[in-house]
C-alpha positions as CSV (number, residue, x, y, z in Angstrom):
1,M,-101.8,137.8,41.6
2,K,-102.2,137.3,37.5
3,E,-98.9,136.0,36.3
4,S,-97.4,138.4,34.2
5,Y,-97.0,137.5,30.4
6,P,-93.6,138.0,29.2
7,G,-93.5,140.3,26.5
8,M,-92.1,140.6,22.9
9,L,-88.9,142.8,22.2
10,T,-88.2,142.8,18.6
11,L,-85.5,144.7,16.8
12,V,-85.5,146.3,13.8
13,D,-82.9,147.2,11.0
14,I,-80.4,147.6,14.3
15,G,-77.1,149.4,13.1
16,I,-74.5,151.1,15.9
17,Q,-70.9,152.8,14.9
18,F,-68.0,153.6,16.8
19,G,-66.2,156.0,14.8
20,A,-65.7,154.8,11.0
21,Q,-65.9,150.9,12.3
22,S,-69.5,149.5,11.7
23,L,-69.5,147.1,14.6
24,F,-73.2,145.7,13.5
25,Q,-76.0,146.3,10.5
26,G,-79.2,144.9,9.7
27,V,-80.0,143.3,13.1
28,N,-83.3,141.8,12.7
29,W,-84.8,140.1,16.0
30,Q,-87.5,139.1,17.1
31,L,-87.4,137.7,21.4
32,S,-90.1,135.0,21.5
33,P,-92.2,133.6,25.0
34,R,-90.5,131.2,26.6
35,G,-87.4,131.9,24.6
36,H,-84.1,130.6,25.8
37,Y,-81.4,132.7,23.7
38,G,-77.7,132.4,24.0
39,L,-75.8,135.7,22.6
40,V,-72.4,134.5,21.0
41,G,-69.7,136.4,18.8
42,A,-66.2,137.0,18.9
43,N,-64.8,139.6,21.9
44,G,-65.5,143.2,20.6
45,A,-68.5,141.5,18.1
46,G,-70.5,144.5,19.8
47,K,-72.9,141.3,21.8
48,S,-72.5,144.1,25.5
49,T,-73.4,146.7,23.2
50,L,-76.7,144.9,22.0
51,L,-77.5,144.0,24.9
52,K,-77.6,147.8,26.6
53,I,-79.4,148.1,23.0
54,M,-82.3,145.8,23.6
55,S,-82.4,147.5,27.7
56,G,-82.3,150.7,26.6
57,E,-79.4,151.9,28.2
58,L,-78.1,152.4,24.3
59,P,-79.8,154.3,21.6
60,P,-78.5,152.9,18.2
61,D,-77.7,154.7,15.4
62,R,-80.3,153.3,13.0
63,G,-83.2,150.9,13.1
64,S,-85.9,150.7,16.0
65,V,-86.5,148.7,19.5
66,S,-89.9,147.8,20.1
67,R,-91.5,146.7,23.2
68,I,-94.6,146.1,24.4
69,G,-97.0,147.8,27.0
70,G,-95.6,147.3,30.5
71,L,-92.8,145.0,29.5
72,R,-90.3,144.5,32.3
73,I,-87.0,144.3,31.5
74,G,-84.3,142.5,34.2
75,T,-80.5,143.2,33.4
76,L,-77.7,142.6,35.2
77,G,-75.9,145.7,37.5
78,Q,-72.6,146.1,37.9
79,D,-72.4,148.9,40.3
80,H,-72.2,147.0,43.5
81,F,-70.1,150.1,45.1
82,R,-73.4,152.0,45.4
83,L,-74.9,149.7,48.0
84,D,-72.6,149.1,50.4
85,D,-74.2,149.8,53.2
86,A,-76.9,147.7,52.9
87,M,-77.1,143.8,53.9
88,A,-77.4,141.2,50.8
89,I,-80.6,140.3,51.6
90,D,-81.9,143.5,51.5
91,V,-80.7,144.1,47.7
92,V,-82.1,141.1,47.3
93,L,-85.8,141.7,48.0
94,M,-84.8,145.1,46.6
95,G,-85.7,144.2,42.9
96,R,-89.3,143.9,43.8
97,E,-89.8,147.6,44.3
98,A,-93.4,148.1,44.8
99,L,-92.8,145.8,47.6
100,W,-89.6,147.4,48.4
101,A,-90.8,150.5,49.1
102,A,-94.0,149.1,50.4
103,R,-91.9,146.9,53.5
104,E,-90.0,150.4,53.9
105,E,-93.2,152.3,54.5
106,Q,-94.2,149.7,56.9
107,R,-91.1,149.5,59.4
108,R,-91.1,153.8,58.9
109,L,-94.5,153.3,60.4
110,L,-94.5,151.1,62.9
111,A,-91.4,152.6,64.4
112,I,-93.3,155.4,65.7
113,P,-94.3,155.9,69.1
114,A,-97.8,156.6,69.7
115,P,-99.2,155.7,65.8
116,D,-102.8,157.8,65.2
117,A,-105.7,156.3,63.3
118,H,-104.8,157.3,60.3
119,T,-101.2,155.8,60.6
120,G,-102.6,152.6,62.0
121,E,-105.4,152.3,58.3
122,R,-102.6,153.0,56.5
123,L,-100.6,149.8,58.1
124,G,-103.9,147.5,57.4
125,E,-103.5,149.0,53.6
126,L,-99.9,148.2,53.8
127,E,-100.0,144.4,55.3
128,S,-102.9,143.7,52.4
129,E,-100.8,145.3,50.1
130,I,-97.6,143.3,51.1
131,E,-99.2,140.4,51.2
132,S,-100.6,140.9,47.5
133,L,-97.3,141.0,46.7
134,Q,-96.2,137.8,48.6
135,G,-94.2,139.8,50.6
136,Y,-94.6,137.2,53.4
137,S,-92.9,134.6,51.5
138,A,-90.1,137.3,49.9
139,D,-87.2,136.7,52.3
140,A,-87.2,132.5,52.5
141,E,-87.5,133.1,48.4
142,A,-84.2,136.0,48.3
143,A,-82.6,133.7,50.7
144,A,-83.1,130.9,48.2
145,L,-81.5,132.2,46.0
146,L,-78.5,134.0,47.3
147,S,-77.6,130.1,49.0
148,G,-78.2,128.6,45.4
149,L,-75.5,131.0,44.5
150,G,-72.8,129.8,46.7
151,L,-73.6,132.5,49.8
152,D,-74.3,130.9,53.4
153,D,-76.6,131.9,55.6
154,T,-73.8,134.1,57.8
155,Q,-73.6,135.8,54.1
156,H,-77.4,137.4,54.2
157,A,-76.8,139.4,57.1
158,R,-73.8,140.9,56.0
159,R,-73.2,144.4,54.6
160,M,-72.0,144.7,51.0
161,S,-68.9,146.3,51.8
162,E,-68.1,143.2,53.5
163,L,-68.3,141.1,50.5
164,S,-65.3,140.4,48.4
165,G,-66.2,142.1,44.6
166,G,-67.5,138.2,43.7
167,F,-69.7,137.4,46.5
168,R,-71.1,141.2,45.3
169,L,-72.1,140.5,42.2
170,R,-73.4,137.0,43.1
171,V,-76.0,139.5,45.4
172,L,-76.7,141.6,42.1
173,L,-77.3,138.3,39.8
174,A,-79.7,137.5,42.8
175,Q,-81.7,140.8,42.8
176,V,-82.1,140.3,39.0
177,L,-83.5,136.5,39.4
178,F,-85.4,138.1,42.1
179,S,-87.5,140.6,40.1
180,K,-88.8,137.5,37.8
181,P,-88.9,140.3,34.8
182,D,-90.7,139.4,31.4
183,V,-87.4,139.5,29.5
184,L,-84.0,138.4,31.4
185,L,-80.6,139.9,29.8
186,L,-77.5,138.8,31.3
187,D,-73.9,139.9,30.1
188,E,-71.3,136.8,31.9
189,P,-73.1,135.8,34.7
190,T,-71.5,132.7,35.7
191,N,-68.4,135.4,35.6
192,H,-67.2,134.5,39.5
193,L,-69.5,131.5,39.9
194,D,-68.2,128.2,41.5
195,L,-68.9,124.9,39.6
196,A,-71.9,124.3,42.2
197,S,-73.6,127.8,41.6
198,I,-73.5,127.5,37.6
199,R,-74.8,124.2,38.0
200,W,-77.5,125.4,40.1
201,L,-78.8,129.1,38.0
202,E,-78.3,126.6,35.3
203,G,-81.2,125.1,36.7
204,Y,-83.1,128.1,37.3
205,L,-82.8,128.7,34.0
206,R,-83.8,125.9,32.5
207,A,-86.9,126.5,34.3
208,L,-87.6,130.1,33.6
209,P,-91.3,130.7,32.2
210,G,-89.9,134.1,30.6
211,A,-87.3,134.5,27.6
212,F,-83.9,135.6,28.2
213,V,-80.9,136.1,26.6
214,V,-77.4,135.3,28.2
215,I,-73.7,136.1,26.7
216,S,-71.8,133.8,28.0
217,H,-68.2,132.1,27.3
218,D,-69.4,128.4,28.9
219,R,-69.7,126.3,26.7
220,H,-71.2,123.7,28.9
221,F,-73.7,126.7,30.1
222,L,-74.8,127.9,26.9
223,N,-75.8,123.8,26.2
224,A,-77.2,123.7,28.9
225,V,-80.3,127.0,28.9
226,C,-80.3,127.7,26.0
227,T,-82.2,126.0,23.1
228,S,-82.0,129.0,20.4
229,M,-78.6,130.7,19.9
230,A,-78.1,134.2,17.5
231,D,-74.6,134.5,16.4
232,L,-72.8,137.9,15.7
233,D,-70.0,137.5,13.2
234,Y,-69.8,139.2,10.0
235,A,-71.1,142.5,11.1
236,E,-74.4,140.9,11.3
237,L,-76.5,138.6,13.7
238,R,-78.0,135.4,12.3
239,Q,-80.1,133.3,14.2
240,Y,-79.8,129.5,14.9
241,T,-82.4,126.7,16.6
242,G,-81.2,124.1,18.7
243,D,-78.2,125.0,21.5
244,Y,-73.9,125.5,21.2
245,D,-73.3,122.2,19.8
246,A,-76.0,122.2,17.6
247,F,-75.1,126.5,16.1
248,E,-71.4,125.1,15.7
249,A,-72.7,122.1,13.3
250,A,-75.1,124.3,11.1
251,K,-72.5,127.1,10.9
252,V,-69.4,125.1,10.1
253,L,-71.7,122.9,7.2
254,A,-73.1,126.5,6.2
255,T,-69.5,128.1,6.0
256,A,-68.4,124.9,4.4
257,Q,-71.5,125.3,1.9
258,R,-70.5,128.5,1.5
259,D,-67.4,128.0,0.3
260,A,-68.5,125.3,-1.9
261,D,-70.5,127.6,-3.8
262,I,-68.1,130.3,-4.4
263,A,-66.0,127.5,-5.6
264,R,-68.0,126.1,-8.0
265,A,-68.6,130.3,-9.5
266,E,-64.6,130.2,-10.1
267,A,-64.4,127.4,-11.7
268,K,-66.8,127.9,-13.5
269,I,-65.8,131.1,-14.5
270,E,-62.1,129.6,-14.9
271,D,-63.2,127.6,-17.3
272,L,-65.8,130.0,-20.1
273,Q,-62.9,132.5,-19.9
274,E,-60.5,130.0,-21.2
275,F,-62.8,129.1,-23.6
276,V,-63.2,132.7,-24.8
277,D,-59.3,133.4,-24.6
278,R,-58.5,130.2,-26.5
279,F,-61.6,131.0,-29.7
280,R,-62.3,134.6,-29.4
281,A,-59.1,135.3,-32.4
282,K,-61.4,133.0,-34.2
283,A,-63.9,134.0,-36.7
284,T,-65.5,130.3,-36.5
285,K,-65.5,130.6,-33.2
286,A,-66.0,134.0,-32.0
287,R,-69.3,134.1,-32.1
288,Q,-69.7,131.0,-29.3
289,A,-66.9,132.8,-27.3
290,S,-68.5,136.5,-27.0
291,A,-71.3,134.4,-25.7
292,R,-69.6,132.7,-23.4
293,K,-68.2,135.6,-22.0
294,K,-71.7,136.9,-21.4
295,Q,-72.3,133.9,-19.2
296,V,-69.0,135.2,-17.5
297,E,-70.5,138.9,-16.9
298,K,-73.5,137.1,-15.4
299,I,-71.9,135.1,-12.6
300,E,-72.3,136.4,-9.2
301,I,-69.6,135.7,-6.8
302,P,-71.3,135.4,-3.3
303,D,-69.3,138.4,-1.2
304,V,-67.5,137.2,1.0
305,K,-66.8,138.8,4.6
306,R,-64.2,138.1,7.0
307,S,-65.5,136.2,9.8
308,S,-64.8,138.4,13.2
309,R,-63.9,134.7,15.1
310,R,-60.0,134.4,15.2
311,A,-58.6,131.8,17.6
312,P,-54.8,131.5,18.5
313,A,-52.8,129.2,18.0
314,F,-51.8,127.6,21.5
315,A,-49.1,124.5,21.9
316,F,-47.3,124.2,24.7
317,G,-44.3,121.9,25.1
318,I,-41.6,120.8,27.5
319,V,-37.8,121.4,27.1
320,R,-37.1,118.1,29.1
321,P,-39.4,115.4,30.8
322,S,-40.1,115.4,34.9
323,G,-39.3,112.1,37.0
324,R,-42.1,110.0,37.4
325,E,-43.6,112.3,41.0
326,V,-44.5,115.4,40.3
327,L,-45.3,117.4,43.1
328,R,-45.7,115.7,46.6
329,V,-48.3,118.4,49.0
330,E,-48.0,117.4,52.8
331,G,-50.4,118.0,55.9
332,I,-50.6,122.0,54.0
333,S,-52.9,124.3,56.4
334,K,-53.8,128.0,55.9
335,R,-55.7,130.0,58.3
336,F,-56.7,133.7,57.4
337,G,-57.4,135.4,60.8
338,D,-59.7,133.2,62.0
339,R,-61.1,131.5,59.1
340,E,-59.4,128.5,58.1
341,V,-59.1,127.8,54.6
342,L,-56.9,124.6,54.4
343,R,-56.7,122.5,56.8
344,D,-53.9,119.0,56.5
345,V,-54.3,118.6,52.9
346,S,-52.1,116.3,51.5
347,F,-51.8,114.5,48.0
348,T,-48.9,113.4,45.4
349,V,-49.4,114.3,41.3
350,E,-47.3,111.8,39.0
351,R,-46.0,112.7,35.2
352,G,-48.8,113.0,33.2
353,E,-51.3,113.5,35.2
354,R,-53.9,116.8,34.5
355,V,-55.2,117.2,37.4
356,A,-58.4,120.0,38.0
357,V,-59.0,121.0,41.4
358,V,-62.7,122.1,42.3
359,G,-65.0,123.2,44.8
360,P,-67.0,126.5,45.9
361,N,-65.6,129.4,45.8
362,G,-63.7,130.4,49.5
363,I,-62.6,126.8,50.0
364,G,-59.0,127.5,49.4
365,K,-58.6,126.6,45.6
366,S,-56.2,129.1,44.5
367,T,-54.3,129.4,48.0
368,L,-53.3,125.8,47.5
369,L,-52.1,126.9,43.9
370,K,-50.3,130.0,45.2
371,I,-48.7,128.2,48.3
372,I,-47.2,125.4,45.5
373,V,-45.6,127.6,43.7
374,G,-44.4,129.3,46.8
375,S,-46.1,133.0,46.5
376,L,-48.1,132.4,49.8
377,E,-46.8,130.5,52.6
378,A,-48.5,128.2,54.5
379,D,-49.2,127.5,58.3
380,A,-47.9,124.1,58.2
381,G,-47.0,121.5,56.0
382,T,-44.9,121.4,52.8
383,T,-44.8,121.2,49.2
384,T,-41.7,119.4,47.5
385,L,-41.4,119.2,43.2
386,G,-40.0,115.6,42.0
387,H,-37.4,115.7,40.1
388,E,-36.6,117.6,37.2
389,A,-40.0,119.2,37.8
390,H,-40.3,123.2,36.7
391,V,-43.4,124.8,37.3
392,G,-45.0,127.9,35.1
393,Y,-48.0,129.3,36.9
394,F,-50.6,130.9,35.4
395,A,-52.0,133.8,38.0
396,Q,-56.1,134.3,38.0
397,D,-54.7,138.0,38.9
398,H,-53.4,139.5,36.1
399,A,-51.8,142.3,38.1
400,E,-49.7,140.1,40.4
401,V,-47.6,139.5,36.7
402,L,-48.4,142.3,34.6
403,S,-47.8,146.1,35.4
404,G,-46.0,148.8,34.6
405,D,-45.4,151.3,31.3
406,R,-43.9,147.6,29.2
407,S,-45.0,147.5,26.0
408,A,-46.4,143.5,25.2
409,F,-43.0,143.2,23.3
410,Q,-41.1,144.1,26.0
411,W,-43.0,142.2,28.7
412,L,-43.5,138.2,26.7
413,G,-39.5,138.6,25.8
414,A,-38.3,139.3,29.7
415,A,-41.3,136.7,30.6
416,G,-40.5,134.1,28.0
417,G,-36.5,133.9,28.5
418,T,-35.7,134.8,25.4
419,G,-34.0,137.8,23.2
420,E,-34.4,136.2,19.5
421,L,-36.8,138.9,18.1
422,A,-38.3,136.0,15.6
423,A,-39.4,134.2,18.5
424,I,-41.0,137.4,20.0
425,R,-43.2,138.0,16.9
426,G,-43.8,134.8,15.9
427,M,-46.1,134.1,19.5
428,L,-47.5,137.3,19.6
429,G,-48.7,136.5,16.3
430,R,-50.0,132.8,17.4
431,V,-51.3,134.6,20.5
432,L,-53.1,137.0,18.5
433,L,-51.1,140.2,19.1
434,G,-49.1,140.7,16.3
435,G,-49.4,144.0,14.6
436,D,-49.9,147.5,16.7
437,A,-51.4,145.2,19.2
438,S,-47.3,144.2,21.0
439,E,-47.1,147.9,21.4
440,K,-49.8,148.3,23.8
441,R,-48.9,148.6,27.4
442,V,-49.5,145.9,29.2
443,S,-51.1,147.9,31.4
444,D,-53.8,148.5,29.1
445,L,-54.9,145.1,27.7
446,S,-57.7,143.8,28.1
447,G,-58.4,140.4,29.9
448,G,-58.5,138.5,27.1
449,E,-55.2,140.0,25.8
450,A,-53.6,139.4,28.7
451,T,-54.4,135.8,29.3
452,R,-53.0,135.0,25.9
453,L,-49.6,137.0,26.2
454,I,-49.3,135.3,29.7
455,L,-50.3,131.6,27.8
456,G,-47.7,133.0,25.6
457,A,-44.7,133.4,27.8
458,L,-45.6,129.9,29.3
459,M,-45.6,128.1,25.8
460,L,-42.1,130.2,24.9
461,R,-40.7,129.1,28.9
462,R,-42.0,124.9,28.0
463,P,-42.0,124.2,31.4
464,N,-43.3,120.6,32.2
465,L,-45.3,121.1,35.7
466,L,-48.0,123.7,34.8
467,I,-50.1,124.9,37.3
468,L,-53.2,127.5,35.8
469,D,-55.8,129.6,38.4
470,E,-58.7,130.3,36.1
471,P,-57.3,130.4,33.0
472,T,-60.4,130.3,30.6
473,N,-61.3,134.0,32.8
474,H,-61.9,136.6,30.1
475,L,-61.1,134.1,27.3
476,D,-63.4,133.9,23.9
477,L,-65.2,130.4,23.1
478,E,-62.6,130.3,20.3
479,S,-60.0,130.8,22.7
480,R,-61.2,128.1,25.5
481,E,-61.5,125.5,22.4
482,A,-58.0,126.5,21.2
483,L,-56.3,126.4,24.8
484,M,-58.6,123.0,25.8
485,E,-57.2,121.2,22.5
486,A,-53.8,122.5,23.8
487,L,-53.7,121.2,26.8
488,Q,-55.3,117.9,26.2
489,T,-51.8,117.5,24.1
490,Y,-49.5,118.7,26.6
491,P,-47.1,116.4,27.3
492,G,-46.1,117.6,30.9
493,T,-48.0,117.5,33.7
494,L,-51.1,119.8,34.9
495,L,-52.6,121.2,37.9
496,F,-55.5,123.7,37.5
497,V,-58.5,125.4,38.8
498,S,-61.3,126.2,36.5
499,H,-65.3,126.9,36.7
500,D,-65.8,126.0,32.8
501,R,-67.9,123.0,33.7
502,H,-66.6,121.8,29.7
503,F,-62.7,122.7,29.7
504,V,-62.9,120.7,33.1
505,S,-64.5,117.6,31.9
506,A,-62.2,117.7,28.7
507,V,-58.8,118.3,29.7
508,G,-59.0,116.9,33.4
509,T,-57.8,113.1,34.4
510,R,-57.9,113.6,37.7
511,V,-60.2,115.1,40.1
512,L,-58.7,116.6,44.0
513,G,-62.5,118.0,45.4
514,L,-61.6,120.6,48.2
515,T,-64.1,120.0,50.8
516,A,-65.5,121.2,54.1
517,A,-64.8,118.3,55.0
518,G,-61.6,117.2,53.6
519,I,-60.0,116.5,50.2
520,E,-61.7,114.0,47.7
521,D,-59.4,112.2,45.5
522,F,-60.7,111.0,42.2
523,H,-58.4,109.2,39.4
524,G,-60.6,110.0,36.5
525,S,-62.3,112.8,34.7
526,Y,-65.2,115.1,36.2
527,E,-68.1,113.3,34.6
528,E,-67.1,110.1,36.3
529,Y,-66.8,111.6,39.5
530,L,-70.2,113.9,39.1
531,A,-71.9,110.7,38.5
532,K,-70.3,108.4,41.4
533,E,-71.0,111.6,43.7
534,G,-74.2,111.4,42.2
535,E,-74.5,108.0,43.3
536,D,-73.2,107.8,46.0
537,Y,-75.5,110.8,47.6
538,L,-78.6,108.6,45.6
539,A,-78.2,105.2,46.3
540,L,-76.9,104.6,49.8
541,T,-79.9,105.4,52.2
542,S,-81.5,102.8,53.7
543,A,-84.8,103.3,52.2
544,S,-83.6,102.0,48.9
545,R,-81.7,99.0,50.3
546,R,-85.2,98.1,51.6
547,A,-87.2,98.8,48.1
548,P,-89.1,95.8,46.7
549,A,-87.3,93.9,44.7
550,T,-89.6,94.5,41.3
551,A,-89.9,97.6,40.0
552,A,-93.4,99.8,40.9
553,V,-95.2,102.5,39.1
554,A,-96.7,105.0,41.0
555,A,-98.8,108.1,40.3
556,S,-97.7,111.0,42.1
557,P,-98.7,114.6,42.5
558,A,-95.4,115.9,41.9
559,S,-95.4,114.0,38.3
560,G,-99.3,115.5,37.3
561,G,-100.6,112.1,38.2
562,V,-98.3,110.6,35.4
563,A,-97.6,107.0,36.0
564,V,-92.8,107.0,36.7
565,P,-91.1,103.4,38.6
566,T,-90.2,103.9,41.7
567,A,-86.7,102.6,42.8
568,V,-85.7,98.9,42.2
569,A,-83.6,97.1,44.6
570,P,-80.8,94.8,43.4
571,V,-82.5,91.1,43.6
572,S,-80.7,89.1,46.4
573,A,-79.0,86.1,46.6
574,A,-81.6,84.4,48.9
575,A,-84.5,84.6,45.5
576,T,-82.5,81.2,44.3
577,L,-83.7,79.6,47.0
578,A,-87.5,79.7,46.2
579,P,-89.2,76.1,46.2
580,T,-89.6,74.4,42.7
581,R,-92.7,75.4,41.4
582,S,-95.1,73.4,38.9
583,N,-95.9,73.1,35.4
584,A,-99.3,74.0,36.1
585,Q,-98.0,77.8,37.9
586,D,-95.2,78.3,35.0
587,Y,-97.9,77.8,32.2
588,A,-99.8,80.2,34.2
589,E,-96.8,83.0,34.7
590,R,-95.9,82.4,30.8
591,K,-99.6,83.0,29.9
592,D,-100.3,86.6,32.4
593,R,-96.7,88.0,30.5
594,R,-97.9,87.1,27.2
595,A,-101.3,88.8,28.4
596,T,-99.2,92.0,30.1
597,E,-96.5,92.0,27.0
598,A,-99.3,92.8,24.9
599,R,-101.0,95.6,26.9
600,L,-98.2,97.1,27.5
601,R,-96.9,97.3,23.3
602,R,-100.5,98.3,22.7
603,E,-100.1,101.1,25.4
604,I,-97.0,102.3,24.1
605,E,-98.0,102.4,20.0
606,R,-100.9,104.4,22.0
607,L,-98.6,107.1,23.6
608,E,-96.5,107.1,20.6
609,A,-99.1,108.0,18.3
610,R,-100.3,110.9,21.1
611,I,-96.6,111.9,21.5
612,A,-96.5,112.6,17.4
613,D,-99.5,114.3,17.4
614,L,-98.7,116.7,20.5
615,E,-95.0,117.4,18.9
616,R,-96.9,118.8,15.9
617,A,-99.1,120.7,17.8
618,V,-96.6,121.9,19.5
619,A,-94.3,123.1,16.4
620,D,-97.2,124.4,15.0
621,A,-97.3,126.5,18.1
622,D,-94.5,127.8,17.9
623,V,-94.2,128.8,14.1
624,A,-97.9,131.0,15.5
625,L,-95.8,132.6,17.7
626,A,-92.6,133.1,16.3
627,D,-94.5,135.3,13.6
628,P,-93.1,138.8,13.9
629,T,-96.1,139.7,11.7
630,Y,-98.4,137.5,14.9
631,Y,-98.1,140.0,17.1
632,Q,-99.5,142.7,14.8
633,R,-102.5,140.7,14.5
634,V,-103.7,140.1,17.6
635,E,-105.7,141.2,20.9
636,R,-102.7,140.9,23.6
637,S,-106.0,138.7,25.6
638,Q,-106.1,136.5,22.4
639,L,-101.8,137.0,23.1
640,E,-102.1,135.5,26.0
641,R,-104.9,132.6,25.4
642,D,-102.3,131.4,22.8
643,V,-99.1,131.3,25.2
644,Q,-101.4,129.4,27.7
645,R,-102.0,127.2,25.3
646,Q,-98.7,126.5,24.1
647,R,-98.0,125.6,27.5
648,D,-100.7,122.9,27.9
649,L,-99.4,121.7,25.0
650,R,-96.0,121.4,26.4
651,S,-97.4,119.9,29.6
652,Q,-99.0,117.1,27.8
653,L,-96.9,116.4,26.1
654,D,-94.4,115.8,29.2
655,A,-96.6,114.1,31.0
656,A,-97.3,111.4,27.9
657,L,-93.2,110.9,27.2
658,A,-92.9,110.6,30.7
659,T,-95.5,108.0,31.1
660,W,-94.0,106.3,27.9
661,E,-90.9,106.3,29.3
662,A,-92.1,104.2,32.4
663,T,-94.3,101.8,30.0
664,T,-91.3,101.3,28.0
665,T,-88.8,100.6,30.9
666,E,-92.1,98.2,32.3
667,F,-92.2,96.1,29.0
668,E,-87.9,96.0,28.5
669,A,-87.9,94.8,32.4
670,L,-90.7,92.1,31.7
671,T,-89.3,91.0,27.9
672,A,-85.6,90.8,29.3
673,V,-87.0,87.8,32.1
């Protein structure tokens, strides 16, 4: 089957308004082949609305959306109740409508007790059609997607109604990935994913040959998958090259430059106006004063729009320190029916530690936290708080603490343990719920508002042991960064669960990994935990222990024939027992080594020149394909040839870089002797 071309989608002067509020105006955006875009902006800036306009679900008030003929757009569905009776694997297979229809018809015809000749002929046609649609490898592909997203083999054949809401959404994500659209539009795809599933999705999206736009509040995820960022702020869309970190740096620089331009313009006006005010009454200076006044009138101060981004002022204190041992967990076990969630879990937490509890969904992370805070009873084992340890708990399900008709103001006063109006008003302002928002009923708060309100109550109470279950859910990037920085300086003890890789890496100083085999207790950051886990997995095989003591370079089919270094085993102590060598042998070896060094140096220089040429060619191809007028000037056949050339150039560049890396490694190993 011929590979479909990842088609283009173009937004021209898009604008939309809700009532008297203009959400955004003048949005222009051209999706390029293989474009991996992140769409960011504050909550309420209109990101999800823009995605709906791009998919065709919502028409814009102004502007136009153009799509090349036959463009297939994939979006993450949210109506998981519509397919309650279908098995998870079948829901994924439904992602390719033509294949699913052919297989369903085949299934119906095969069920006929006595098929006639026409039925047999049709079955033969369906056999060819299904084969042409890669239908006989589809089940394995769909199963791999479900497994990658954290559903074990037993869940593949379960009906959607038997799965939790989080797992249903994973099935729908697998469905849209299985459909292989030309343009993939994903709104918060990492919600309800554990860290392992997020890492799998990162790898999948990085390798995706088509274009995608993803909305996410997960900074690490955006850095991992995006090569361009689109920022929806100031009621307009601005585009930046690079990942989220590059975008953030560029935006800070642009904002500083704009502020500096405004300051220079205002200072110049002030100087000129001062001259006008001082000398306009003097006849000898009247002409100069008039000229300066005209200069003042000509100076234009850049229009200053207010950013839609606002960050809460999180800061967590403690009433008093706890004892050295803050928490002791001994032999905790918990079972729900026939399913054992926790078995004989034991650990202690000391004052000042920031402990991240990680593990796949369903392993019992939230259950463990609930047992510790006393909202759930364990089947066996005990939890003991240390001397003067006072707990502040953030539940993943806001409904556990937010309900009823109380206003945010009333709820915060009760939950924060204070009747001081100034303290309550001040805290509401710090968590961005001041003014009219403070009178909203807690049941009407958005997810982000509810999260900030609960965190505000914890700030007022000032416990010395914070237990937080997914505190970053529903928070935008600015709020996540503010929470991360506040917890890094928190003087108490922290035990938390989060699926935000950047947050876990930045905050945690210790990792408790819950696994099917038991608990892994690692004293160090999450990045160090991952590095150790990877080293243990990759380095302790018998094959690596038997590897030769010198680096071997071999070309493998997987690398496209590019030379890559094989495993290098440590040199054993026995190597020092080699017999004494003659001077002639030493001289010959030194001569050979110098010749090899010279050869490798020339090869490195040649490769670097080749890489520079390829990088220029790739950049030229990218520029050509990013030109909005290009797609109106060329025929589709030419478009496909240019895209294929771009892919070939990228493949050649990757191969050259791999060869350069292997050659450089060999050269450095040789010269280090």
